[in-house]
LUMDRENFI-297650 format. One record per residue (C-alpha): residue number from 1; chain; x, y, z; residue in three letters. Coordinates in nm, 4 decimals. Example, Ala and Ser with C-alpha at 12.3 -4.5 7.8 and 13.67 -1.06 7.14 Angstrom:
// residues 2
<atom vexkol="1" vexro="A" px="1.2300" py="-0.4500" pz="0.7800" lolum="Ala"/>
<atom vexkol="2" vexro="A" px="1.3670" py="-0.1060" pz="0.7140" lolum="Ser"/>
//
This chain:
// residues 220
<atom vexkol="1" vexro="A" px="2.0494" py="-0.4532" pz="0.4591" lolum="Unk"/>
<atom vexkol="2" vexro="A" px="2.0459" py="-0.2882" pz="0.1686" lolum="Unk"/>
<atom vexkol="3" vexro="A" px="2.0075" py="0.0455" pz="0.1548" lolum="Unk"/>
<atom vexkol="4" vexro="A" px="1.6820" py="0.1898" pz="-0.0345" lolum="Unk"/>
<atom vexkol="5" vexro="A" px="1.6882" py="0.1394" pz="-0.3984" lolum="Unk"/>
<atom vexkol="6" vexro="A" px="1.7242" py="0.4823" pz="-0.5584" lolum="Unk"/>
<atom vexkol="7" vexro="A" px="1.7474" py="0.6477" pz="-0.9173" lolum="Unk"/>
<atom vexkol="8" vexro="A" px="2.0913" py="0.6825" pz="-1.0362" lolum="Unk"/>
<atom vexkol="9" vexro="A" px="2.1447" py="1.0913" pz="-1.0930" lolum="Unk"/>
<atom vexkol="10" vexro="A" px="2.4301" py="1.2235" pz="-1.2952" lolum="Unk"/>
<atom vexkol="11" vexro="A" px="2.6780" py="1.4796" pz="-1.1639" lolum="Unk"/>
<atom vexkol="12" vexro="A" px="2.5523" py="1.7818" pz="-1.3078" lolum="Unk"/>
<atom vexkol="13" vexro="A" px="2.1801" py="1.7049" pz="-1.1943" lolum="Unk"/>
<atom vexkol="14" vexro="A" px="2.3250" py="1.6392" pz="-0.8522" lolum="Unk"/>
<atom vexkol="15" vexro="A" px="2.4805" py="1.9910" pz="-0.8671" lolum="Unk"/>
<atom vexkol="16" vexro="A" px="2.1807" py="2.1435" pz="-1.0084" lolum="Unk"/>
<atom vexkol="17" vexro="A" px="1.9893" py="2.0211" pz="-0.6793" lolum="Unk"/>
<atom vexkol="18" vexro="A" px="2.2515" py="2.1500" pz="-0.4781" lolum="Unk"/>
<atom vexkol="19" vexro="A" px="2.1788" py="2.5003" pz="-0.5595" lolum="Unk"/>
<atom vexkol="20" vexro="A" px="1.8184" py="2.4881" pz="-0.5862" lolum="Unk"/>
<atom vexkol="21" vexro="A" px="1.6070" py="2.6239" pz="-0.3112" lolum="Unk"/>
<atom vexkol="22" vexro="A" px="1.5253" py="2.2944" pz="-0.1090" lolum="Unk"/>
<atom vexkol="23" vexro="A" px="1.1455" py="2.2992" pz="-0.1636" lolum="Unk"/>
<atom vexkol="24" vexro="A" px="1.1733" py="2.3410" pz="-0.5462" lolum="Unk"/>
<atom vexkol="25" vexro="A" px="1.4398" py="2.0616" pz="-0.5415" lolum="Unk"/>
<atom vexkol="26" vexro="A" px="1.1873" py="1.8577" pz="-0.3467" lolum="Unk"/>
<atom vexkol="27" vexro="A" px="0.8926" py="1.9429" pz="-0.5814" lolum="Unk"/>
<atom vexkol="28" vexro="A" px="1.1114" py="1.8619" pz="-0.8781" lolum="Unk"/>
<atom vexkol="29" vexro="A" px="1.1508" py="1.5110" pz="-0.7688" lolum="Unk"/>
<atom vexkol="30" vexro="A" px="0.8246" py="1.4683" pz="-0.7304" lolum="Unk"/>
<atom vexkol="31" vexro="A" px="0.7359" py="1.5666" pz="-1.0765" lolum="Unk"/>
<atom vexkol="32" vexro="A" px="1.0155" py="1.3239" pz="-1.2258" lolum="Unk"/>
<atom vexkol="33" vexro="A" px="0.8499" py="1.0555" pz="-1.0328" lolum="Unk"/>
<atom vexkol="34" vexro="A" px="1.0042" py="1.0045" pz="-0.6933" lolum="Unk"/>
<atom vexkol="35" vexro="A" px="0.7474" py="0.9508" pz="-0.3955" lolum="Unk"/>
<atom vexkol="36" vexro="A" px="0.7498" py="1.1667" pz="-0.1481" lolum="Unk"/>
<atom vexkol="37" vexro="A" px="0.9678" py="0.9396" pz="0.0933" lolum="Unk"/>
<atom vexkol="38" vexro="A" px="1.1971" py="0.8532" pz="-0.1613" lolum="Unk"/>
<atom vexkol="39" vexro="A" px="1.1613" py="0.5002" pz="-0.1033" lolum="Unk"/>
<atom vexkol="40" vexro="A" px="1.1219" py="0.4050" pz="-0.4937" lolum="Unk"/>
<atom vexkol="41" vexro="A" px="0.9944" py="0.6365" pz="-0.7722" lolum="Unk"/>
<atom vexkol="42" vexro="A" px="0.6023" py="0.5947" pz="-0.8274" lolum="Unk"/>
<atom vexkol="43" vexro="A" px="0.4562" py="0.4496" pz="-1.1012" lolum="Unk"/>
<atom vexkol="44" vexro="A" px="0.2459" py="0.6542" pz="-1.4115" lolum="Unk"/>
<atom vexkol="45" vexro="A" px="-0.1318" py="0.5464" pz="-1.2025" lolum="Unk"/>
<atom vexkol="46" vexro="A" px="-0.2619" py="0.6176" pz="-0.8588" lolum="Unk"/>
<atom vexkol="47" vexro="A" px="-0.5711" py="0.3656" pz="-0.6876" lolum="Unk"/>
<atom vexkol="48" vexro="A" px="-0.8045" py="0.5572" pz="-0.6091" lolum="Unk"/>
<atom vexkol="49" vexro="A" px="-1.0181" py="0.3897" pz="-0.2961" lolum="Unk"/>
<atom vexkol="50" vexro="A" px="-1.3687" py="0.4618" pz="-0.1554" lolum="Unk"/>
<atom vexkol="51" vexro="A" px="-1.4374" py="0.2811" pz="0.1975" lolum="Unk"/>
<atom vexkol="52" vexro="A" px="-1.7355" py="0.3014" pz="0.3608" lolum="Unk"/>
<atom vexkol="53" vexro="A" px="-1.7006" py="0.2650" pz="0.7691" lolum="Unk"/>
<atom vexkol="54" vexro="A" px="-1.9767" py="0.1481" pz="0.9274" lolum="Unk"/>
<atom vexkol="55" vexro="A" px="-2.3609" py="0.2847" pz="0.8806" lolum="Unk"/>
<atom vexkol="56" vexro="A" px="-2.1485" py="0.6016" pz="0.7296" lolum="Unk"/>
<atom vexkol="57" vexro="A" px="-2.2903" py="0.7900" pz="0.4278" lolum="Unk"/>
<atom vexkol="58" vexro="A" px="-1.9781" py="0.9292" pz="0.3166" lolum="Unk"/>
<atom vexkol="59" vexro="A" px="-1.7553" py="0.7226" pz="0.1466" lolum="Unk"/>
<atom vexkol="60" vexro="A" px="-1.4116" py="0.8005" pz="0.2469" lolum="Unk"/>
<atom vexkol="61" vexro="A" px="-1.0970" py="0.8294" pz="-0.0086" lolum="Unk"/>
<atom vexkol="62" vexro="A" px="-0.7587" py="0.6568" pz="0.0260" lolum="Unk"/>
<atom vexkol="63" vexro="A" px="-0.5004" py="0.6596" pz="-0.2741" lolum="Unk"/>
<atom vexkol="64" vexro="A" px="-0.2193" py="0.4787" pz="-0.2994" lolum="Unk"/>
<atom vexkol="65" vexro="A" px="0.1093" py="0.5368" pz="-0.5445" lolum="Unk"/>
<atom vexkol="66" vexro="A" px="0.2422" py="0.2038" pz="-0.6705" lolum="Unk"/>
<atom vexkol="67" vexro="A" px="0.6524" py="0.1312" pz="-0.7524" lolum="Unk"/>
<atom vexkol="68" vexro="A" px="0.6024" py="0.0258" pz="-1.1041" lolum="Unk"/>
<atom vexkol="69" vexro="A" px="0.9465" py="-0.0116" pz="-1.1519" lolum="Unk"/>
<atom vexkol="70" vexro="A" px="1.0773" py="-0.1658" pz="-0.8295" lolum="Unk"/>
<atom vexkol="71" vexro="A" px="0.8057" py="-0.4503" pz="-0.7788" lolum="Unk"/>
<atom vexkol="72" vexro="A" px="0.6727" py="-0.5009" pz="-1.1655" lolum="Unk"/>
<atom vexkol="73" vexro="A" px="0.4838" py="-0.8505" pz="-1.0921" lolum="Unk"/>
<atom vexkol="74" vexro="A" px="0.3101" py="-0.7523" pz="-0.7374" lolum="Unk"/>
<atom vexkol="75" vexro="A" px="0.2093" py="-0.3800" pz="-0.9090" lolum="Unk"/>
<atom vexkol="76" vexro="A" px="0.1043" py="-0.5486" pz="-1.2426" lolum="Unk"/>
<atom vexkol="77" vexro="A" px="-0.0745" py="-0.8495" pz="-1.0368" lolum="Unk"/>
<atom vexkol="78" vexro="A" px="-0.2687" py="-0.5680" pz="-0.8125" lolum="Unk"/>
<atom vexkol="79" vexro="A" px="-0.3780" py="-0.2704" pz="-1.0967" lolum="Unk"/>
<atom vexkol="80" vexro="A" px="-0.5688" py="-0.6338" pz="-1.2958" lolum="Unk"/>
<atom vexkol="81" vexro="A" px="-0.7457" py="-0.7148" pz="-0.9618" lolum="Unk"/>
<atom vexkol="82" vexro="A" px="-0.8117" py="-0.3821" pz="-0.9502" lolum="Unk"/>
<atom vexkol="83" vexro="A" px="-0.9578" py="-0.3741" pz="-1.2965" lolum="Unk"/>
<atom vexkol="84" vexro="A" px="-1.1824" py="-0.6686" pz="-1.2671" lolum="Unk"/>
<atom vexkol="85" vexro="A" px="-1.3167" py="-0.5436" pz="-0.9420" lolum="Unk"/>
<atom vexkol="86" vexro="A" px="-1.1893" py="-0.8103" pz="-0.6928" lolum="Unk"/>
<atom vexkol="87" vexro="A" px="-1.1357" py="-0.6233" pz="-0.4340" lolum="Unk"/>
<atom vexkol="88" vexro="A" px="-1.4895" py="-0.4385" pz="-0.4439" lolum="Unk"/>
<atom vexkol="89" vexro="A" px="-1.6951" py="-0.5190" pz="-0.1434" lolum="Unk"/>
<atom vexkol="90" vexro="A" px="-1.4378" py="-0.7063" pz="0.0563" lolum="Unk"/>
<atom vexkol="91" vexro="A" px="-1.3998" py="-0.6107" pz="0.4390" lolum="Unk"/>
<atom vexkol="92" vexro="A" px="-1.0982" py="-0.4740" pz="0.6311" lolum="Unk"/>
<atom vexkol="93" vexro="A" px="-1.0255" py="-0.8402" pz="0.8353" lolum="Unk"/>
<atom vexkol="94" vexro="A" px="-0.7439" py="-0.6746" pz="1.0258" lolum="Unk"/>
<atom vexkol="95" vexro="A" px="-0.6048" py="-0.3993" pz="1.2376" lolum="Unk"/>
<atom vexkol="96" vexro="A" px="-0.4260" py="-0.3142" pz="1.5394" lolum="Unk"/>
<atom vexkol="97" vexro="A" px="-0.4438" py="0.0359" pz="1.6293" lolum="Unk"/>
<atom vexkol="98" vexro="A" px="-0.1565" py="0.2967" pz="1.5140" lolum="Unk"/>
<atom vexkol="99" vexro="A" px="-0.0377" py="0.0299" pz="1.3650" lolum="Unk"/>
<atom vexkol="100" vexro="A" px="-0.1517" py="-0.1092" pz="1.0565" lolum="Unk"/>
<atom vexkol="101" vexro="A" px="-0.5142" py="-0.2334" pz="0.8767" lolum="Unk"/>
<atom vexkol="102" vexro="A" px="-0.5225" py="-0.5595" pz="0.6098" lolum="Unk"/>
<atom vexkol="103" vexro="A" px="-0.7532" py="-0.6295" pz="0.3226" lolum="Unk"/>
<atom vexkol="104" vexro="A" px="-0.8369" py="-0.8296" pz="0.0360" lolum="Unk"/>
<atom vexkol="105" vexro="A" px="-0.9340" py="-1.1523" pz="0.1536" lolum="Unk"/>
<atom vexkol="106" vexro="A" px="-1.2348" py="-1.2728" pz="-0.0662" lolum="Unk"/>
<atom vexkol="107" vexro="A" px="-1.3802" py="-1.4675" pz="0.2415" lolum="Unk"/>
<atom vexkol="108" vexro="A" px="-1.4701" py="-1.1245" pz="0.3966" lolum="Unk"/>
<atom vexkol="109" vexro="A" px="-1.7623" py="-1.0292" pz="0.2116" lolum="Unk"/>
<atom vexkol="110" vexro="A" px="-1.9226" py="-1.3236" pz="0.4581" lolum="Unk"/>
<atom vexkol="111" vexro="A" px="-1.8383" py="-1.1250" pz="0.7288" lolum="Unk"/>
<atom vexkol="112" vexro="A" px="-1.5518" py="-1.2869" pz="0.9846" lolum="Unk"/>
<atom vexkol="113" vexro="A" px="-1.5195" py="-1.6655" pz="0.9800" lolum="Unk"/>
<atom vexkol="114" vexro="A" px="-1.2565" py="-1.8969" pz="1.1142" lolum="Unk"/>
<atom vexkol="115" vexro="A" px="-1.0765" py="-1.8595" pz="0.7684" lolum="Unk"/>
<atom vexkol="116" vexro="A" px="-1.0831" py="-1.5202" pz="0.7321" lolum="Unk"/>
<atom vexkol="117" vexro="A" px="-0.7813" py="-1.3679" pz="0.6564" lolum="Unk"/>
<atom vexkol="118" vexro="A" px="-0.6293" py="-1.7104" pz="0.4744" lolum="Unk"/>
<atom vexkol="119" vexro="A" px="-0.8360" py="-1.6291" pz="0.0930" lolum="Unk"/>
<atom vexkol="120" vexro="A" px="-0.7024" py="-1.5473" pz="-0.1900" lolum="Unk"/>
<atom vexkol="121" vexro="A" px="-0.7314" py="-1.5447" pz="-0.5727" lolum="Unk"/>
<atom vexkol="122" vexro="A" px="-0.5784" py="-1.8962" pz="-0.5829" lolum="Unk"/>
<atom vexkol="123" vexro="A" px="-0.2039" py="-1.8141" pz="-0.6661" lolum="Unk"/>
<atom vexkol="124" vexro="A" px="0.0790" py="-1.6623" pz="-0.4703" lolum="Unk"/>
<atom vexkol="125" vexro="A" px="0.3015" py="-1.4270" pz="-0.6097" lolum="Unk"/>
<atom vexkol="126" vexro="A" px="0.7070" py="-1.4162" pz="-0.5985" lolum="Unk"/>
<atom vexkol="127" vexro="A" px="0.8888" py="-1.2063" pz="-0.3688" lolum="Unk"/>
<atom vexkol="128" vexro="A" px="0.9815" py="-0.8512" pz="-0.4574" lolum="Unk"/>
<atom vexkol="129" vexro="A" px="1.1563" py="-0.7157" pz="-0.1392" lolum="Unk"/>
<atom vexkol="130" vexro="A" px="1.3752" py="-0.4090" pz="-0.1733" lolum="Unk"/>
<atom vexkol="131" vexro="A" px="1.2072" py="-0.1844" pz="0.0448" lolum="Unk"/>
<atom vexkol="132" vexro="A" px="1.1545" py="-0.1074" pz="0.3723" lolum="Unk"/>
<atom vexkol="133" vexro="A" px="0.8292" py="-0.0501" pz="0.6007" lolum="Unk"/>
<atom vexkol="134" vexro="A" px="0.7895" py="0.2982" pz="0.6899" lolum="Unk"/>
<atom vexkol="135" vexro="A" px="0.4688" py="0.5035" pz="0.7973" lolum="Unk"/>
<atom vexkol="136" vexro="A" px="0.2343" py="0.5034" pz="0.5236" lolum="Unk"/>
<atom vexkol="137" vexro="A" px="0.4086" py="0.1934" pz="0.3447" lolum="Unk"/>
<atom vexkol="138" vexro="A" px="0.1768" py="-0.0590" pz="0.1368" lolum="Unk"/>
<atom vexkol="139" vexro="A" px="0.3215" py="-0.4457" pz="0.1295" lolum="Unk"/>
<atom vexkol="140" vexro="A" px="0.1611" py="-0.7524" pz="0.0296" lolum="Unk"/>
<atom vexkol="141" vexro="A" px="0.0496" py="-1.0131" pz="0.3106" lolum="Unk"/>
<atom vexkol="142" vexro="A" px="0.2059" py="-1.3750" pz="0.2778" lolum="Unk"/>
<atom vexkol="143" vexro="A" px="0.1981" py="-1.7231" pz="0.4748" lolum="Unk"/>
<atom vexkol="144" vexro="A" px="0.4743" py="-1.8021" pz="0.7001" lolum="Unk"/>
<atom vexkol="145" vexro="A" px="0.8732" py="-1.8987" pz="0.6715" lolum="Unk"/>
<atom vexkol="146" vexro="A" px="0.7816" py="-2.2169" pz="0.8152" lolum="Unk"/>
<atom vexkol="147" vexro="A" px="0.5597" py="-2.3301" pz="0.4950" lolum="Unk"/>
<atom vexkol="148" vexro="A" px="0.6764" py="-1.9936" pz="0.2781" lolum="Unk"/>
<atom vexkol="149" vexro="A" px="1.0670" py="-2.0688" pz="0.2833" lolum="Unk"/>
<atom vexkol="150" vexro="A" px="1.0510" py="-1.8649" pz="-0.0728" lolum="Unk"/>
<atom vexkol="151" vexro="A" px="0.8656" py="-1.5543" pz="0.1370" lolum="Unk"/>
<atom vexkol="152" vexro="A" px="0.6017" py="-1.5377" pz="-0.1359" lolum="Unk"/>
<atom vexkol="153" vexro="A" px="0.3385" py="-1.3229" pz="-0.1353" lolum="Unk"/>
<atom vexkol="154" vexro="A" px="-0.0547" py="-1.4123" pz="-0.1471" lolum="Unk"/>
<atom vexkol="155" vexro="A" px="-0.1927" py="-1.3070" pz="-0.4438" lolum="Unk"/>
<atom vexkol="156" vexro="A" px="-0.4707" py="-1.0194" pz="-0.3002" lolum="Unk"/>
<atom vexkol="157" vexro="A" px="-0.4338" py="-0.9388" pz="0.0600" lolum="Unk"/>
<atom vexkol="158" vexro="A" px="-0.2282" py="-0.6077" pz="0.1542" lolum="Unk"/>
<atom vexkol="159" vexro="A" px="-0.1820" py="-0.3954" pz="0.4518" lolum="Unk"/>
<atom vexkol="160" vexro="A" px="-0.1079" py="-0.0124" pz="0.5472" lolum="Unk"/>
<atom vexkol="161" vexro="A" px="0.1773" py="0.0304" pz="0.7868" lolum="Unk"/>
<atom vexkol="162" vexro="A" px="0.0417" py="0.3386" pz="1.0088" lolum="Unk"/>
<atom vexkol="163" vexro="A" px="0.3839" py="0.3642" pz="1.1514" lolum="Unk"/>
<atom vexkol="164" vexro="A" px="0.7523" py="0.2831" pz="1.0856" lolum="Unk"/>
<atom vexkol="165" vexro="A" px="0.7628" py="-0.1259" pz="1.1041" lolum="Unk"/>
<atom vexkol="166" vexro="A" px="1.1895" py="-0.2009" pz="1.0917" lolum="Unk"/>
<atom vexkol="167" vexro="A" px="1.1382" py="-0.5223" pz="1.2279" lolum="Unk"/>
<atom vexkol="168" vexro="A" px="0.9678" py="-0.6687" pz="0.9432" lolum="Unk"/>
<atom vexkol="169" vexro="A" px="1.1843" py="-0.5300" pz="0.6663" lolum="Unk"/>
<atom vexkol="170" vexro="A" px="1.3634" py="-0.8094" pz="0.4496" lolum="Unk"/>
<atom vexkol="171" vexro="A" px="1.0476" py="-1.0069" pz="0.5121" lolum="Unk"/>
<atom vexkol="172" vexro="A" px="0.7447" py="-0.8583" pz="0.2908" lolum="Unk"/>
<atom vexkol="173" vexro="A" px="0.6870" py="-0.6941" pz="-0.0452" lolum="Unk"/>
<atom vexkol="174" vexro="A" px="0.6223" py="-0.3383" pz="-0.0122" lolum="Unk"/>
<atom vexkol="175" vexro="A" px="0.5024" py="-0.1966" pz="-0.3633" lolum="Unk"/>
<atom vexkol="176" vexro="A" px="0.3111" py="0.1270" pz="-0.2632" lolum="Unk"/>
<atom vexkol="177" vexro="A" px="0.2618" py="0.4187" pz="-0.0348" lolum="Unk"/>
<atom vexkol="178" vexro="A" px="-0.0584" py="0.5565" pz="0.1016" lolum="Unk"/>
<atom vexkol="179" vexro="A" px="-0.0797" py="0.9398" pz="-0.0884" lolum="Unk"/>
<atom vexkol="180" vexro="A" px="-0.3847" py="1.0443" pz="0.0620" lolum="Unk"/>
<atom vexkol="181" vexro="A" px="-0.5980" py="0.9429" pz="0.3500" lolum="Unk"/>
<atom vexkol="182" vexro="A" px="-0.3497" py="0.8026" pz="0.6033" lolum="Unk"/>
<atom vexkol="183" vexro="A" px="-0.5702" py="0.9565" pz="0.8473" lolum="Unk"/>
<atom vexkol="184" vexro="A" px="-0.8731" py="0.7510" pz="0.7152" lolum="Unk"/>
<atom vexkol="185" vexro="A" px="-0.6834" py="0.4060" pz="0.7459" lolum="Unk"/>
<atom vexkol="186" vexro="A" px="-0.5720" py="0.5552" pz="1.1801" lolum="Unk"/>
<atom vexkol="187" vexro="A" px="-0.9310" py="0.5752" pz="1.2191" lolum="Unk"/>
<atom vexkol="188" vexro="A" px="-0.9892" py="0.2258" pz="1.0722" lolum="Unk"/>
<atom vexkol="189" vexro="A" px="-0.6980" py="0.1086" pz="1.2622" lolum="Unk"/>
<atom vexkol="190" vexro="A" px="-0.9030" py="0.2027" pz="1.5701" lolum="Unk"/>
<atom vexkol="191" vexro="A" px="-1.2451" py="0.0376" pz="1.5252" lolum="Unk"/>
<atom vexkol="192" vexro="A" px="-1.3282" py="-0.1756" pz="1.8101" lolum="Unk"/>
<atom vexkol="193" vexro="A" px="-1.2559" py="-0.5778" pz="1.7184" lolum="Unk"/>
<atom vexkol="194" vexro="A" px="-1.3264" py="-0.9264" pz="1.8024" lolum="Unk"/>
<atom vexkol="195" vexro="A" px="-1.0792" py="-1.1339" pz="1.9233" lolum="Unk"/>
<atom vexkol="196" vexro="A" px="-0.9391" py="-1.2069" pz="1.6012" lolum="Unk"/>
<atom vexkol="197" vexro="A" px="-0.8775" py="-0.7949" pz="1.5566" lolum="Unk"/>
<atom vexkol="198" vexro="A" px="-1.1102" py="-0.8340" pz="1.2850" lolum="Unk"/>
<atom vexkol="199" vexro="A" px="-1.3357" py="-0.4998" pz="1.2914" lolum="Unk"/>
<atom vexkol="200" vexro="A" px="-1.6876" py="-0.4948" pz="1.4586" lolum="Unk"/>
<atom vexkol="201" vexro="A" px="-1.7833" py="-0.2321" pz="1.2211" lolum="Unk"/>
<atom vexkol="202" vexro="A" px="-1.8236" py="-0.3367" pz="0.8500" lolum="Unk"/>
<atom vexkol="203" vexro="A" px="-1.6004" py="-0.1886" pz="0.6794" lolum="Unk"/>
<atom vexkol="204" vexro="A" px="-1.5738" py="-0.2218" pz="0.3551" lolum="Unk"/>
<atom vexkol="205" vexro="A" px="-1.4158" py="-0.1571" pz="0.0177" lolum="Unk"/>
<atom vexkol="206" vexro="A" px="-1.6813" py="0.0185" pz="-0.2227" lolum="Unk"/>
<atom vexkol="207" vexro="A" px="-1.4571" py="0.0620" pz="-0.5445" lolum="Unk"/>
<atom vexkol="208" vexro="A" px="-1.1197" py="0.1030" pz="-0.6358" lolum="Unk"/>
<atom vexkol="209" vexro="A" px="-1.0189" py="0.2426" pz="-0.9877" lolum="Unk"/>
<atom vexkol="210" vexro="A" px="-0.6996" py="0.3452" pz="-1.1515" lolum="Unk"/>
<atom vexkol="211" vexro="A" px="-0.6526" py="0.7201" pz="-1.2494" lolum="Unk"/>
<atom vexkol="212" vexro="A" px="-0.3148" py="0.8768" pz="-1.4006" lolum="Unk"/>
<atom vexkol="213" vexro="A" px="-0.0860" py="1.0290" pz="-1.1162" lolum="Unk"/>
<atom vexkol="214" vexro="A" px="-0.0601" py="1.4386" pz="-1.1433" lolum="Unk"/>
<atom vexkol="215" vexro="A" px="0.2229" py="1.5196" pz="-0.9293" lolum="Unk"/>
<atom vexkol="216" vexro="A" px="0.1978" py="1.9123" pz="-0.7660" lolum="Unk"/>
<atom vexkol="217" vexro="A" px="0.3152" py="2.1834" pz="-0.9875" lolum="Unk"/>
<atom vexkol="218" vexro="A" px="0.6839" py="2.2762" pz="-0.8965" lolum="Unk"/>
<atom vexkol="219" vexro="A" px="0.5589" py="2.6307" pz="-0.8411" lolum="Unk"/>
<atom vexkol="220" vexro="A" px="0.3487" py="2.5901" pz="-0.5384" lolum="Unk"/>
//
């Protein structure tokens, strides 16, 4: 299995980092565009979700960082769907406690149905399988190998990992990571479900917007 793709550093850059205090070096790497997990460099934008859980009045915030360089086709498609407000009103349709949550099926707007979990925007995406499934990783769902040997991704459905999931590395396109709100997604994963793992409370994406990513200042 290939190691995580990483940006190469010059010998002089490496020497400077090794002489720095660890915390300062860490924040400088973040500022340069690296994700906290060092799986891939983060792109210039983040996706900010507002989610309603059940009858709660307060909306919950989740922020995703995106791997524009590592998965350009997948990220460009995700951003286009966000701009079109495709995800607004969609329900989380599949959850496993402490493992992952899944969303992005347009048929979920109408609640649980026999085919919920199979919908999409009407197209698939080419596989961009390069990264590992770490805690907080966000990846595209897809159909099984038997009918999808190319491992093409669903055009809109994605899931967020709530723990490392190495057994499915090399099978799905990981295109981002949760930067904020992993506790919210973990809470969603623990909601009661029916026999198809569809949450019984209505858990819906009210909105997603793209915002410029702001790295933590190096002096913190």
